[in-house]
All heavy atoms as a GROMACS GRO file, in nm:
protein
  567
    1PHE      N    1   0.401  -0.124  -1.918
    1PHE     CA    2   0.422  -0.174  -1.784
    1PHE      C    3   0.571  -0.198  -1.764
    1PHE      O    4   0.626  -0.290  -1.822
    1PHE     CB    5   0.341  -0.302  -1.764
    1PHE     CG    6   0.340  -0.354  -1.624
    1PHE    CD1    7   0.280  -0.280  -1.524
    1PHE    CD2    8   0.395  -0.475  -1.593
    1PHE    CE1    9   0.277  -0.327  -1.395
    1PHE    CE2   10   0.391  -0.523  -1.465
    1PHE     CZ   11   0.332  -0.449  -1.365
    2PRO      N   12   0.640  -0.114  -1.684
    2PRO     CA   13   0.785  -0.121  -1.674
    2PRO      C   14   0.838  -0.238  -1.592
    2PRO      O   15   0.958  -0.256  -1.581
    2PRO     CB   16   0.821   0.011  -1.607
    2PRO     CG   17   0.702   0.042  -1.524
    2PRO     CD   18   0.585  -0.007  -1.603
    3SER      N   19   0.752  -0.320  -1.535
    3SER     CA   20   0.800  -0.426  -1.447
    3SER      C   21   0.802  -0.564  -1.510
    3SER      O   22   0.826  -0.661  -1.442
    3SER     CB   23   0.717  -0.428  -1.319
    3SER     OG   24   0.581  -0.452  -1.348
    4GLU      N   25   0.778  -0.573  -1.639
    4GLU     CA   26   0.784  -0.704  -1.704
    4GLU      C   27   0.923  -0.764  -1.685
    4GLU      O   28   1.024  -0.700  -1.714
    4GLU     CB   29   0.752  -0.691  -1.852
    4GLU     CG   30   0.742  -0.825  -1.922
    4GLU     CD   31   0.696  -0.811  -2.066
    4GLU    OE1   32   0.615  -0.721  -2.093
    4GLU    OE2   33   0.743  -0.891  -2.147
    5GLY      N   34   0.928  -0.882  -1.628
    5GLY     CA   35   1.056  -0.948  -1.604
    5GLY      C   36   1.126  -0.901  -1.478
    5GLY      O   37   1.241  -0.937  -1.455
    6ALA      N   38   1.060  -0.821  -1.395
    6ALA     CA   39   1.123  -0.771  -1.272
    6ALA      C   40   1.149  -0.885  -1.174
    6ALA      O   41   1.069  -0.977  -1.161
    6ALA     CB   42   1.034  -0.666  -1.206
    7ALA      N   43   1.262  -0.876  -1.106
    7ALA     CA   44   1.294  -0.973  -1.002
    7ALA      C   45   1.236  -0.931  -0.868
    7ALA      O   46   1.213  -1.015  -0.780
    7ALA     CB   47   1.446  -0.988  -0.991
    8ALA      N   48   1.213  -0.802  -0.849
    8ALA     CA   49   1.161  -0.749  -0.724
    8ALA      C   50   1.109  -0.608  -0.748
    8ALA      O   51   1.118  -0.556  -0.860
    8ALA     CB   52   1.270  -0.749  -0.617
    9PHE      N   53   1.056  -0.548  -0.641
    9PHE     CA   54   0.999  -0.415  -0.650
    9PHE      C   55   1.039  -0.332  -0.530
    9PHE      O   56   1.063  -0.385  -0.421
    9PHE     CB   57   0.846  -0.422  -0.656
    9PHE     CG   58   0.796  -0.499  -0.773
    9PHE    CD1   59   0.773  -0.635  -0.763
    9PHE    CD2   60   0.774  -0.437  -0.894
    9PHE    CE1   61   0.728  -0.708  -0.872
    9PHE    CE2   62   0.729  -0.509  -1.004
    9PHE     CZ   63   0.707  -0.645  -0.993
   10ALA      N   64   1.045  -0.201  -0.548
   10ALA     CA   65   1.059  -0.104  -0.440
   10ALA      C   66   0.928  -0.027  -0.435
   10ALA      O   67   0.861  -0.012  -0.537
   10ALA     CB   68   1.175  -0.009  -0.467
   11LEU      N   69   0.892   0.020  -0.316
   11LEU     CA   70   0.766   0.092  -0.298
   11LEU      C   71   0.790   0.210  -0.206
   11LEU      O   72   0.860   0.198  -0.106
   11LEU     CB   73   0.662  -0.002  -0.234
   11LEU     CG   74   0.532   0.060  -0.184
   11LEU    CD1   75   0.446   0.109  -0.299
   11LEU    CD2   76   0.456  -0.038  -0.098
   12GLU      N   77   0.732   0.324  -0.240
   12GLU     CA   78   0.735   0.441  -0.154
   12GLU      C   79   0.595   0.498  -0.138
   12GLU      O   80   0.519   0.503  -0.234
   12GLU     CB   81   0.824   0.552  -0.212
   12GLU     CG   82   0.971   0.526  -0.198
   12GLU     CD   83   1.054   0.646  -0.239
   12GLU    OE1   84   1.007   0.729  -0.319
   12GLU    OE2   85   1.168   0.655  -0.191
   13VAL      N   86   0.564   0.541  -0.016
   13VAL     CA   87   0.440   0.611   0.015
   13VAL      C   88   0.480   0.742   0.083
   13VAL      O   89   0.564   0.741   0.174
   13VAL     CB   90   0.349   0.529   0.109
   13VAL    CG1   91   0.222   0.605   0.143
   13VAL    CG2   92   0.316   0.394   0.047
   14ALA      N   93   0.423   0.852   0.039
   14ALA     CA   94   0.457   0.983   0.094
   14ALA      C   95   0.331   1.063   0.121
   14ALA      O   96   0.225   1.036   0.064
   14ALA     CB   97   0.547   1.059  -0.002
   15SER      N   98   0.346   1.163   0.207
   15SER     CA   99   0.233   1.252   0.235
   15SER      C  100   0.227   1.370   0.138
   15SER      O  101   0.137   1.452   0.148
   15SER     CB  102   0.240   1.302   0.380
   15SER     OG  103   0.362   1.371   0.402
   16ASP      N  104   0.322   1.374   0.046
   16ASP     CA  105   0.323   1.481  -0.056
   16ASP      C  106   0.355   1.420  -0.192
   16ASP      O  107   0.427   1.320  -0.200
   16ASP     CB  108   0.426   1.588  -0.021
   16ASP     CG  109   0.567   1.535  -0.028
   16ASP    OD1  110   0.600   1.441   0.047
   16ASP    OD2  111   0.644   1.585  -0.112
   17PRO      N  112   0.302   1.475  -0.299
   17PRO     CA  113   0.324   1.415  -0.432
   17PRO      C  114   0.466   1.429  -0.485
   17PRO      O  115   0.502   1.362  -0.581
   17PRO     CB  116   0.224   1.489  -0.522
   17PRO     CG  117   0.194   1.616  -0.451
   17PRO     CD  118   0.210   1.588  -0.304
   18ALA      N  119   0.550   1.511  -0.422
   18ALA     CA  120   0.690   1.524  -0.464
   18ALA      C  121   0.780   1.425  -0.390
   18ALA      O  122   0.899   1.419  -0.416
   18ALA     CB  123   0.739   1.666  -0.439
   19PHE      N  124   0.726   1.349  -0.298
   19PHE     CA  125   0.796   1.248  -0.220
   19PHE      C  126   0.910   1.307  -0.137
   19PHE      O  127   1.012   1.245  -0.115
   19PHE     CB  128   0.844   1.132  -0.309
   19PHE     CG  129   0.730   1.045  -0.351
   19PHE    CD1  130   0.649   1.082  -0.456
   19PHE    CD2  131   0.699   0.930  -0.282
   19PHE    CE1  132   0.539   1.006  -0.493
   19PHE    CE2  133   0.589   0.854  -0.317
   19PHE     CZ  134   0.510   0.892  -0.423
   20GLU      N  135   0.887   1.428  -0.088
   20GLU     CA  136   0.983   1.489   0.005
   20GLU      C  137   0.956   1.442   0.148
   20GLU      O  138   1.043   1.453   0.233
   20GLU     CB  139   0.977   1.641  -0.006
   20GLU     CG  140   1.027   1.690  -0.141
   20GLU     CD  141   1.015   1.839  -0.159
   20GLU    OE1  142   0.977   1.910  -0.063
   20GLU    OE2  143   1.044   1.886  -0.269
   21ALA      N  144   0.837   1.390   0.173
   21ALA     CA  145   0.799   1.341   0.306
   21ALA      C  146   0.755   1.195   0.296
   21ALA      O  147   0.638   1.162   0.308
   21ALA     CB  148   0.688   1.428   0.364
   22VAL      N  149   0.852   1.107   0.271
   22VAL     CA  150   0.823   0.963   0.260
   22VAL      C  151   0.788   0.911   0.400
   22VAL      O  152   0.862   0.932   0.495
   22VAL     CB  153   0.944   0.888   0.200
   22VAL    CG1  154   0.920   0.737   0.205
   22VAL    CG2  155   0.969   0.934   0.058
   23VAL      N  156   0.673   0.844   0.409
   23VAL     CA  157   0.628   0.791   0.537
   23VAL      C  158   0.642   0.639   0.544
   23VAL      O  159   0.635   0.582   0.653
   23VAL     CB  160   0.482   0.832   0.568
   23VAL    CG1  161   0.470   0.982   0.582
   23VAL    CG2  162   0.386   0.778   0.463
   24TYR      N  163   0.664   0.576   0.430
   24TYR     CA  164   0.679   0.430   0.428
   24TYR      C  165   0.759   0.392   0.304
   24TYR      O  166   0.736   0.446   0.196
   24TYR     CB  167   0.540   0.363   0.424
   24TYR     CG  168   0.545   0.214   0.434
   24TYR    CD1  169   0.572   0.151   0.554
   24TYR    CD2  170   0.523   0.135   0.322
   24TYR    CE1  171   0.578   0.012   0.563
   24TYR    CE2  172   0.529  -0.003   0.330
   24TYR     CZ  173   0.556  -0.064   0.451
   24TYR     OH  174   0.562  -0.200   0.458
   25ARG      N  175   0.854   0.302   0.322
   25ARG     CA  176   0.936   0.257   0.209
   25ARG      C  177   0.968   0.110   0.223
   25ARG      O  178   1.001   0.063   0.333
   25ARG     CB  179   1.066   0.336   0.202
   25ARG     CG  180   1.155   0.290   0.088
   25ARG     CD  181   1.264   0.391   0.056
   25ARG     NE  182   1.358   0.342  -0.041
   25ARG     CZ  183   1.342   0.336  -0.171
   25ARG    NH1  184   1.228   0.374  -0.225
   25ARG    NH2  185   1.434   0.289  -0.251
   26VAL      N  186   0.959   0.040   0.112
   26VAL     CA  187   1.003  -0.099   0.103
   26VAL      C  188   1.117  -0.099   0.002
   26VAL      O  189   1.096  -0.064  -0.114
   26VAL     CB  190   0.888  -0.192   0.056
   26VAL    CG1  191   0.939  -0.333   0.039
   26VAL    CG2  192   0.773  -0.187   0.153
   27GLU      N  193   1.235  -0.135   0.046
   27GLU     CA  194   1.352  -0.133  -0.041
   27GLU      C  195   1.347  -0.242  -0.148
   27GLU      O  196   1.386  -0.219  -0.262
   27GLU     CB  197   1.481  -0.152   0.041
   27GLU     CG  198   1.508  -0.040   0.138
   27GLU     CD  199   1.553   0.088   0.072
   27GLU    OE1  200   1.611   0.082  -0.039
   27GLU    OE2  201   1.529   0.194   0.130
   28ARG      N  202   1.299  -0.360  -0.108
   28ARG     CA  203   1.297  -0.473  -0.202
   28ARG      C  204   1.197  -0.578  -0.154
   28ARG      O  205   1.205  -0.624  -0.042
   28ARG     CB  206   1.436  -0.535  -0.212
   28ARG     CG  207   1.447  -0.644  -0.315
   28ARG     CD  208   1.591  -0.700  -0.321
   28ARG     NE  209   1.603  -0.798  -0.426
   28ARG     CZ  210   1.635  -0.771  -0.551
   28ARG    NH1  211   1.662  -0.648  -0.587
   28ARG    NH2  212   1.643  -0.867  -0.641
   29THR      N  213   1.103  -0.610  -0.240
   29THR     CA  214   1.009  -0.718  -0.213
   29THR      C  215   0.989  -0.796  -0.343
   29THR      O  216   0.986  -0.735  -0.451
   29THR     CB  217   0.874  -0.665  -0.159
   29THR    OG1  218   0.786  -0.778  -0.138
   29THR    CG2  219   0.809  -0.567  -0.254
   30PRO      N  220   0.977  -0.926  -0.336
   30PRO     CA  221   0.956  -1.003  -0.458
   30PRO      C  222   0.813  -0.996  -0.510
   30PRO      O  223   0.784  -1.041  -0.620
   30PRO     CB  224   0.990  -1.146  -0.416
   30PRO     CG  225   0.959  -1.150  -0.270
   30PRO     CD  226   0.993  -1.012  -0.219
   31TRP      N  227   0.724  -0.936  -0.432
   31TRP     CA  228   0.582  -0.936  -0.465
   31TRP      C  229   0.540  -0.805  -0.532
   31TRP      O  230   0.587  -0.698  -0.497
   31TRP     CB  231   0.498  -0.958  -0.340
   31TRP     CG  232   0.548  -1.072  -0.258
   31TRP    CD1  233   0.608  -1.065  -0.136
   31TRP    CD2  234   0.548  -1.210  -0.294
   31TRP    NE1  235   0.643  -1.189  -0.093
   31TRP    CE2  236   0.608  -1.281  -0.188
   31TRP    CE3  237   0.504  -1.281  -0.405
   31TRP    CZ2  238   0.624  -1.420  -0.190
   31TRP    CZ3  239   0.520  -1.418  -0.407
   31TRP    CH2  240   0.578  -1.486  -0.301
   32SER      N  241   0.445  -0.814  -0.623
   32SER     CA  242   0.391  -0.694  -0.688
   32SER      C  243   0.273  -0.636  -0.610
   32SER      O  244   0.213  -0.538  -0.651
   32SER     CB  245   0.348  -0.726  -0.831
   32SER     OG  246   0.247  -0.825  -0.830
   33ASN      N  247   0.240  -0.698  -0.496
   33ASN     CA  248   0.140  -0.641  -0.406
   33ASN      C  249   0.202  -0.638  -0.266
   33ASN      O  250   0.299  -0.707  -0.239
   33ASN     CB  251   0.009  -0.720  -0.408
   33ASN     CG  252   0.029  -0.866  -0.373
   33ASN    OD1  253   0.136  -0.909  -0.336
   33ASN    ND2  254  -0.077  -0.942  -0.382
   34HIS      N  255   0.148  -0.553  -0.181
   34HIS     CA  256   0.210  -0.536  -0.049
   34HIS      C  257   0.107  -0.487   0.051
   34HIS      O  258   0.023  -0.403   0.019
   34HIS     CB  259   0.324  -0.434  -0.060
   34HIS     CG  260   0.394  -0.410   0.069
   34HIS    ND1  261   0.480  -0.501   0.123
   34HIS    CD2  262   0.390  -0.306   0.154
   34HIS    CE1  263   0.528  -0.454   0.237
   34HIS    NE2  264   0.474  -0.335   0.258
   35CYS      N  265   0.116  -0.538   0.173
   35CYS     CA  266   0.031  -0.494   0.284
   35CYS      C  267   0.124  -0.445   0.395
   35CYS      O  268   0.195  -0.525   0.456
   35CYS     CB  269  -0.056  -0.609   0.333
   35CYS     SG  270  -0.167  -0.559   0.465
   36PRO      N  271   0.127  -0.314   0.421
   36PRO     CA  272   0.214  -0.263   0.527
   36PRO      C  273   0.180  -0.327   0.662
   36PRO      O  274   0.064  -0.361   0.688
   36PRO     CB  275   0.184  -0.113   0.530
   36PRO     CG  276   0.131  -0.084   0.394
   36PRO     CD  277   0.055  -0.207   0.353
   37PRO      N  278   0.279  -0.341   0.749
   37PRO     CA  279   0.255  -0.406   0.879
   37PRO      C  280   0.180  -0.318   0.979
   37PRO      O  281   0.136  -0.367   1.082
   37PRO     CB  282   0.396  -0.437   0.929
   37PRO     CG  283   0.483  -0.335   0.863
   37PRO     CD  284   0.419  -0.311   0.727
   38THR      N  285   0.169  -0.188   0.951
   38THR     CA  286   0.094  -0.098   1.039
   38THR      C  287   0.000  -0.012   0.955
   38THR      O  288   0.023   0.007   0.835
   38THR     CB  289   0.189  -0.004   1.118
   38THR    OG1  290   0.266   0.071   1.026
   38THR    CG2  291   0.283  -0.082   1.209
   39ALA      N  292  -0.103   0.040   1.020
   39ALA     CA  293  -0.200   0.125   0.952
   39ALA      C  294  -0.146   0.267   0.936
   39ALA      O  295  -0.070   0.315   1.020
   39ALA     CB  296  -0.331   0.128   1.030
   40PHE      N  297  -0.186   0.333   0.830
   40PHE     CA  298  -0.152   0.473   0.809
   40PHE      C  299  -0.250   0.560   0.887
   40PHE      O  300  -0.368   0.528   0.898
   40PHE     CB  301  -0.158   0.509   0.660
   40PHE     CG  302  -0.050   0.445   0.578
   40PHE    CD1  303  -0.077   0.339   0.494
   40PHE    CD2  304   0.080   0.493   0.584
   40PHE    CE1  305   0.022   0.281   0.417
   40PHE    CE2  306   0.181   0.436   0.508
   40PHE     CZ  307   0.152   0.330   0.425
   41GLU      N  308  -0.202   0.672   0.934
   41GLU     CA  309  -0.288   0.771   0.999
   41GLU      C  310  -0.384   0.828   0.895
   41GLU      O  311  -0.354   0.828   0.775
   41GLU     CB  312  -0.203   0.884   1.057
   41GLU     CG  313  -0.113   0.841   1.172
   41GLU     CD  314  -0.192   0.799   1.294
   41GLU    OE1  315  -0.293   0.866   1.326
   41GLU    OE2  316  -0.154   0.701   1.358
   42PRO      N  317  -0.499   0.880   0.938
   42PRO     CA  318  -0.590   0.943   0.842
   42PRO      C  319  -0.520   1.055   0.765
   42PRO      O  320  -0.435   1.126   0.820
   42PRO     CB  321  -0.702   0.999   0.930
   42PRO     CG  322  -0.701   0.910   1.050
   42PRO     CD  323  -0.556   0.877   1.073
   43GLY      N  324  -0.552   1.066   0.637
   43GLY     CA  325  -0.494   1.171   0.554
   43GLY      C  326  -0.477   1.127   0.411
   43GLY      O  327  -0.514   1.015   0.373
   44ALA      N  328  -0.420   1.215   0.332
   44ALA     CA  329  -0.396   1.189   0.190
   44ALA      C  330  -0.253   1.138   0.173
   44ALA      O  331  -0.160   1.189   0.237
   44ALA     CB  332  -0.417   1.315   0.108
   45TYR      N  333  -0.238   1.039   0.084
   45TYR     CA  334  -0.107   0.978   0.058
   45TYR      C  335  -0.086   0.960  -0.092
   45TYR      O  336  -0.183   0.954  -0.169
   45TYR     CB  337  -0.096   0.842   0.128
   45TYR     CG  338  -0.101   0.852   0.277
   45TYR    CD1  339  -0.220   0.839   0.346
   45TYR    CD2  340   0.016   0.875   0.350
   45TYR    CE1  341  -0.224   0.848   0.484
   45TYR    CE2  342   0.012   0.885   0.488
   45TYR     CZ  343  -0.109   0.871   0.554
   45TYR     OH  344  -0.113   0.882   0.691
   46HIS      N  345   0.038   0.944  -0.128
   46HIS     CA  346   0.077   0.923  -0.267
   46HIS      C  347   0.174   0.806  -0.269
   46HIS      O  348   0.257   0.791  -0.177
   46HIS     CB  349   0.143   1.050  -0.322
   46HIS     CG  350   0.060   1.171  -0.295
   46HIS    ND1  351  -0.042   1.210  -0.377
   46HIS    CD2  352   0.061   1.258  -0.192
   46HIS    CE1  353  -0.099   1.317  -0.326
   46HIS    NE2  354  -0.038   1.348  -0.213
   47TRP      N  355   0.164   0.722  -0.371
   47TRP     CA  356   0.253   0.606  -0.377
   47TRP      C  357   0.307   0.585  -0.518
   47TRP      O  358   0.248   0.631  -0.616
   47TRP     CB  359   0.184   0.481  -0.326
   47TRP     CG  360   0.070   0.429  -0.409
   47TRP    CD1  361  -0.059   0.471  -0.405
   47TRP    CD2  362   0.075   0.324  -0.506
   47TRP    NE1  363  -0.136   0.400  -0.493
   47TRP    CE2  364  -0.055   0.308  -0.557
   47TRP    CE3  365   0.175   0.242  -0.554
   47TRP    CZ2  366  -0.086   0.214  -0.654
   47TRP    CZ3  367   0.144   0.147  -0.651
   47TRP    CH2  368   0.015   0.134  -0.699
   48ARG      N  369   0.421   0.518  -0.523
   48ARG     CA  370   0.485   0.484  -0.649
   48ARG      C  371   0.569   0.359  -0.627
   48ARG      O  372   0.602   0.323  -0.513
   48ARG     CB  373   0.572   0.599  -0.699
   48ARG     CG  374   0.688   0.633  -0.608
   48ARG     CD  375   0.760   0.756  -0.655
   48ARG     NE  376   0.874   0.788  -0.567
   48ARG     CZ  377   0.954   0.891  -0.587
   48ARG    NH1  378   0.935   0.972  -0.690
   48ARG    NH2  379   1.054   0.913  -0.504
   49TYR      N  380   0.602   0.295  -0.737
   49TYR     CA  381   0.686   0.175  -0.728
   49TYR      C  382   0.792   0.181  -0.838
   49TYR      O  383   0.781   0.256  -0.935
   49TYR     CB  384   0.603   0.047  -0.742
   49TYR     CG  385   0.552   0.023  -0.882
   49TYR    CD1  386   0.626  -0.053  -0.972
   49TYR    CD2  387   0.433   0.079  -0.926
   49TYR    CE1  388   0.582  -0.073  -1.102
   49TYR    CE2  389   0.388   0.060  -1.055
   49TYR     CZ  390   0.463  -0.016  -1.141
   49TYR     OH  391   0.419  -0.035  -1.270
   50ALA      N  392   0.894   0.098  -0.821
   50ALA     CA  393   0.997   0.081  -0.922
   50ALA      C  394   1.028  -0.067  -0.931
   50ALA      O  395   1.016  -0.141  -0.832
   50ALA     CB  396   1.122   0.159  -0.887
   51ALA      N  397   1.065  -0.112  -1.047
   51ALA     CA  398   1.105  -0.251  -1.068
   51ALA      C  399   1.256  -0.262  -1.045
   51ALA      O  400   1.332  -0.171  -1.074
   51ALA     CB  401   1.071  -0.296  -1.209
   52LEU      N  402   1.297  -0.376  -0.990
   52LEU     CA  403   1.438  -0.406  -0.968
   52LEU      C  404   1.474  -0.531  -1.047
   52LEU      O  405   1.398  -0.627  -1.051
   52LEU     CB  406   1.466  -0.430  -0.820
   52LEU     CG  407   1.423  -0.319  -0.724
   52LEU    CD1  408   1.436  -0.366  -0.580
   52LEU    CD2  409   1.505  -0.195  -0.748
   53ASP      N  410   1.592  -0.529  -1.109
   53ASP     CA  411   1.634  -0.649  -1.180
   53ASP      C  412   1.712  -0.740  -1.085
   53ASP      O  413   1.726  -0.710  -0.966
   53ASP     CB  414   1.714  -0.616  -1.307
   53ASP     CG  415   1.852  -0.557  -1.280
   53ASP    OD1  416   1.901  -0.562  -1.165
   53ASP    OD2  417   1.912  -0.506  -1.377
   54GLU      N  418   1.761  -0.851  -1.136
   54GLU     CA  419   1.831  -0.950  -1.053
   54GLU      C  420   1.952  -0.891  -0.982
   54GLU      O  421   1.990  -0.936  -0.875
   54GLU     CB  422   1.875  -1.068  -1.140
   54GLU     CG  423   1.761  -1.141  -1.208
   54GLU     CD  424   1.725  -1.269  -1.139
   54GLU    OE1  425   1.805  -1.318  -1.058
   54GLU    OE2  426   1.616  -1.320  -1.167
   55ASN      N  427   2.016  -0.789  -1.040
   55ASN     CA  428   2.134  -0.727  -0.981
   55ASN      C  429   2.101  -0.608  -0.891
   55ASN      O  430   2.191  -0.544  -0.838
   55ASN     CB  431   2.230  -0.682  -1.092
   55ASN     CG  432   2.279  -0.800  -1.174
   55ASN    OD1  433   2.311  -0.905  -1.119
   55ASN    ND2  434   2.282  -0.783  -1.304
   56GLY      N  435   1.973  -0.575  -0.878
   56GLY     CA  436   1.932  -0.464  -0.793
   56GLY      C  437   1.920  -0.331  -0.865
   56GLY      O  438   1.889  -0.231  -0.802
   57ALA      N  439   1.948  -0.329  -0.996
   57ALA     CA  440   1.932  -0.205  -1.072
   57ALA      C  441   1.784  -0.167  -1.073
   57ALA      O  442   1.697  -0.252  -1.094
   57ALA     CB  443   1.985  -0.220  -1.213
   58GLN      N  444   1.757  -0.041  -1.050
   58GLN     CA  445   1.618   0.007  -1.036
   58GLN      C  446   1.572   0.079  -1.162
   58GLN      O  447   1.646   0.158  -1.219
   58GLN     CB  448   1.609   0.101  -0.916
   58GLN     CG  449   1.469   0.151  -0.891
   58GLN     CD  450   1.461   0.234  -0.766
   58GLN    OE1  451   1.503   0.191  -0.659
   58GLN    NE2  452   1.404   0.352  -0.776
   59SER      N  453   1.448   0.054  -1.200
   59SER     CA  454   1.385   0.127  -1.310
   59SER      C  455   1.349   0.267  -1.263
   59SER      O  456   1.362   0.300  -1.145
   59SER     CB  457   1.257   0.054  -1.355
   59SER     OG  458   1.155   0.069  -1.258
   60ALA      N  459   1.298   0.346  -1.353
   60ALA     CA  460   1.241   0.475  -1.315
   60ALA      C  461   1.119   0.448  -1.228
   60ALA      O  462   1.056   0.342  -1.236
   60ALA     CB  463   1.202   0.554  -1.439
   61TRP      N  464   1.084   0.546  -1.144
   61TRP     CA  465   0.964   0.532  -1.063
   61TRP      C  466   0.840   0.534  -1.152
   61TRP      O  467   0.839   0.600  -1.256
   61TRP     CB  468   0.954   0.645  -0.961
   61TRP     CG  469   1.052   0.631  -0.848
   61TRP    CD1  470   1.166   0.703  -0.829
   61TRP    CD2  471   1.046   0.537  -0.740
   61TRP    NE1  472   1.230   0.661  -0.716
   61TRP    CE2  473   1.158   0.559  -0.659
   61TRP    CE3  474   0.957   0.438  -0.702
   61TRP    CZ2  475   1.184   0.485  -0.544
   61TRP    CZ3  476   0.982   0.365  -0.587
   61TRP    CH2  477   1.094   0.388  -0.509
   62SER      N  478   0.738   0.464  -1.109
   62SER     CA  479   0.610   0.461  -1.181
   62SER      C  480   0.542   0.597  -1.171
   62SER      O  481   0.587   0.687  -1.100
   62SER     CB  482   0.518   0.356  -1.117
   62SER     OG  483   0.478   0.398  -0.988
   63ALA      N  484   0.428   0.608  -1.238
   63ALA     CA  485   0.342   0.724  -1.220
   63ALA      C  486   0.298   0.727  -1.074
   63ALA      O  487   0.283   0.622  -1.010
   63ALA     CB  488   0.220   0.715  -1.312
   64VAL      N  489   0.277   0.845  -1.022
   64VAL     CA  490   0.232   0.861  -0.883
   64VAL      C  491   0.082   0.840  -0.876
   64VAL      O  492   0.007   0.896  -0.957
   64VAL     CB  493   0.271   1.000  -0.829
   64VAL    CG1  494   0.214   1.022  -0.689
   64VAL    CG2  495   0.422   1.018  -0.830
   65ARG      N  496   0.040   0.761  -0.780
   65ARG     CA  497  -0.101   0.735  -0.756
   65ARG      C  498  -0.134   0.785  -0.615
   65ARG      O  499  -0.044   0.793  -0.532
   65ARG     CB  500  -0.132   0.588  -0.772
   65ARG     CG  501  -0.112   0.540  -0.915
   65ARG     CD  502  -0.103   0.388  -0.922
   65ARG     NE  503  -0.099   0.340  -1.058
   65ARG     CZ  504   0.012   0.324  -1.127
   65ARG    NH1  505   0.130   0.355  -1.076
   65ARG    NH2  506   0.008   0.276  -1.250
   66SER      N  507  -0.259   0.812  -0.589
   66SER     CA  508  -0.298   0.868  -0.460
   66SER      C  509  -0.409   0.788  -0.395
   66SER      O  510  -0.486   0.720  -0.462
   66SER     CB  511  -0.345   1.013  -0.478
   66SER     OG  512  -0.244   1.091  -0.535
   67PHE      N  513  -0.415   0.798  -0.263
   67PHE     CA  514  -0.526   0.739  -0.187
   67PHE      C  515  -0.545   0.821  -0.060
   67PHE      O  516  -0.457   0.896  -0.019
   67PHE     CB  517  -0.502   0.591  -0.156
   67PHE     CG  518  -0.388   0.564  -0.062
   67PHE    CD1  519  -0.411   0.546   0.074
   67PHE    CD2  520  -0.258   0.552  -0.108
   67PHE    CE1  521  -0.306   0.519   0.162
   67PHE    CE2  522  -0.153   0.524  -0.023
   67PHE     CZ  523  -0.177   0.507   0.113
   68THR      N  524  -0.662   0.805   0.001
   68THR     CA  525  -0.693   0.876   0.125
   68THR      C  526  -0.739   0.776   0.228
   68THR      O  527  -0.818   0.686   0.199
   68THR     CB  528  -0.806   0.979   0.100
   68THR    OG1  529  -0.761   1.073   0.002
   68THR    CG2  530  -0.842   1.053   0.226
   69VAL      N  531  -0.688   0.791   0.348
   69VAL     CA  532  -0.736   0.713   0.463
   69VAL      C  533  -0.833   0.805   0.538
   69VAL      O  534  -0.792   0.908   0.591
   69VAL     CB  535  -0.620   0.671   0.555
   69VAL    CG1  536  -0.673   0.597   0.678
   69VAL    CG2  537  -0.519   0.586   0.480
   70PRO      N  538  -0.962   0.770   0.540
   70PRO     CA  539  -1.060   0.858   0.607
   70PRO      C  540  -1.042   0.855   0.759
   70PRO      O  541  -0.991   0.758   0.815
   70PRO     CB  542  -1.195   0.800   0.565
   70PRO     CG  543  -1.168   0.662   0.516
   70PRO     CD  544  -1.026   0.656   0.475
   71ALA      N  545  -1.086   0.960   0.823
   71ALA     CA  546  -1.074   0.971   0.969
   71ALA      C  547  -1.150   0.861   1.041
   71ALA      O  548  -1.110   0.820   1.151
   71ALA     CB  549  -1.125   1.107   1.014
   72ASP      N  550  -1.256   0.808   0.981
   72ASP     CA  551  -1.335   0.705   1.047
   72ASP      C  552  -1.298   0.563   1.001
   72ASP      O  553  -1.373   0.469   1.026
   72ASP     CB  554  -1.484   0.730   1.026
   72ASP     CG  555  -1.525   0.725   0.878
   72ASP    OD1  556  -1.435   0.721   0.791
   72ASP    OD2  557  -1.647   0.727   0.852
   73ALA      N  558  -1.181   0.547   0.940
   73ALA     CA  559  -1.138   0.414   0.894
   73ALA      C  560  -1.118   0.322   1.015
   73ALA      O  561  -1.066   0.363   1.118
   73ALA     CB  562  -1.010   0.423   0.813
   74ALA      N  563  -1.161   0.198   0.999
   74ALA     CA  564  -1.146   0.100   1.107
   74ALA      C  565  -1.008   0.038   1.105
   74ALA      O  566  -0.947   0.024   1.003
   74ALA     CB  567  -1.250  -0.009   1.093
   0.00000   0.00000   0.00000
């Protein structure tokens, strides 16, 4: 787990697994969980996070994980 002792986290969500089409990014949050302020459109997404130390130095990105927002999501 690369975030042991992390002061904050960065988060990226993209519509492609190579993260060439980032649709949501959090530069710095102190929390290891996050709820975006708006809903994602239906479709497939990929996300990753990185740990930040007290000085803002960033770790390598985590493994990429995926999720799908179904067309009938409320």
